[in-house]
C-alpha positions, 0 to 999 in steps of 0.5 A, a space after each residue: 042293315 047291309 052288314 046284318 044281312 051279310 052276317 045272316 047269309 054267311 052264318 045261316 048254313 052254319 047255324 042250321 047245320 045240325 039238320 044236314 047230317 054231315 061234316 060242315 065247314 066253320 066259316 073261314 075255317 080253311 084259314 085261307 082268308 087273311 087281312 093285314 093291319 099295319 100298326 105304327 107303335 109309339 116313337 117312345 118305344 121305338 116307333 116300329 111298324 107291326 102287322 096284325 093278321 085277322 082271319 077274314 077277307 080284306 086288304 091292309 088297314 092302317 093304325 086302326 082298332 078293328 071290329 070284324 063283321 064278316 068272319 066269326 074268328 078273332 085272334 090274340 094278336 091285339 092293339 094296345 094303348 096303355 098310358 098313351 103308348 101304342 103297342 102291338 102284340 102279335 101271336 097269330 100268323 098266316 103260313 103257306 100250306 099246300 097251295 093255301 094257308 094255315 094259322 100258326 099260333 105262337 107263345 111269345 114275350 112282348 117287351 116294352 121299355 122306356 128308359 126310367 119309366 116302363 120295363 114290361 115283359 108280358 107273355 101271351 099265348 097264340 090263340 084263335 077263337 070264335 068271338 071278338 077281341 075288344 080293342 084297344 086293350 088298355 091294361 093287363 088286368 082280367 084278360 078274359 074281360 077283353 074277349 067276347 067269347 062264343 057266337 050264337 049257334 043252335 047245332 048239336 055236333 058230335 065232334 070237332 075236326 081239324 088239321 094240326 101239328 104242334 111244338 110243345 112241352 117246354 118249361 113254363 114261365 109266368 110273366 105278367 109285365 109288372 112283376 118278376 118273371 117266375 118259373 112254373 113247375 110244369 111243362 106247357 101244353 097246347 089246348 083245344 076246346 069246344 063248348 056248347 052253351 044254353 045262355 040267358 040274361 036276367 033283368 039286371 044284365 047278368 049273363 048265365 049259361 048251362 053247359 050243354 056239351 064239352 069237347 076238350 083236349 090238351 097236347 103235351 107232346 110235339 107232333 112234327 107232321 100234319 095230322 089231318 082230319 083229327 077229331 075231338 068228340 063232343 060229349 053232352 050233359 054232365 061229364 064229371 063222372 066220365 073217365 076222360 074228365 079233367 078238372 080243367 073241363 069243369 064249369 067256368 065260374 067266378 074268376 075263370 068265367 068267360 065274358 060277353 056283351 050283355 043286352 046293354 052292350 056291357 062286358 060281363 062274365 058268363 057264369 055257368 050255373 050247371 050242366 044242361 039236361 036233354 031239353 036245354 037248347 043250344 044257343 052259343 058255341 065256344 071254340 078256341 085253339 091255343 098254343 099254351 094252356 096255363 091261362 093268362 101270362 103262363 106258357 113256354 115261349 117255344 110253344 107253337 100250334 098250327 091249325 087248318 081246315 076247321 069243321 064240325 061233324 054231325 
């Protein structure tokens, strides 16, 4: 009960922020609070000590799967246990900035080698998002099913605001871990998205949503200096006929669907069934920053995205 009360007190100003008519901080969006998880990898792959960084208050936790109860943020850094082998993948880091800290997101290749048994190279983009990473990860199948994407929310912001700089535009590769690494004929881009949804669940536990609003931008050029208070507009309703619309902004359905836990606690896809009308209320906020935009296992190992001071504008 104490954890539930703490959660509600933390999020109440954020959930009701549409009434304030101003700029509102996303909780812990200043990127100044970090907790460290110290993970000892299996001896068979070297027994290295790795550090996973979480955007939340706290100290150092040792060798644990972690569920965040204080902060809405999750990261793509993850603890994996595959075939009895413990491995950490680290793609998100705190970095000092102006007396505080920011988040540095990196696209990296994680390697696991066991002589005669395993030789895996997996590319993972650096991502921070509102939701939860389901741990420990046990395989590389259907990566979206390991993420609880989005949080309860009722506001109607007009823009997303944040500080950023970026290194991007490198040649993409695809590296899934169990097939040969392949070159992809395009340049990498960093990506930021904010989606507002109206969700509901049927009697069988299936989760559906209408897309209430969309804000989405890809960054194809490097920007070496900090861009402060940068804004991405949030557009309401059906945007498919707008000049700024791109196919990647379309409804998330089928294999592209994000996931959540249903009322029974099971991970299920969120099937977006259509564009919302003016009468559909907002129930959930999806917010995500990524160093690469190619989806699972695709990107450039040279890509970096720095993020700080995340806010919503009303």
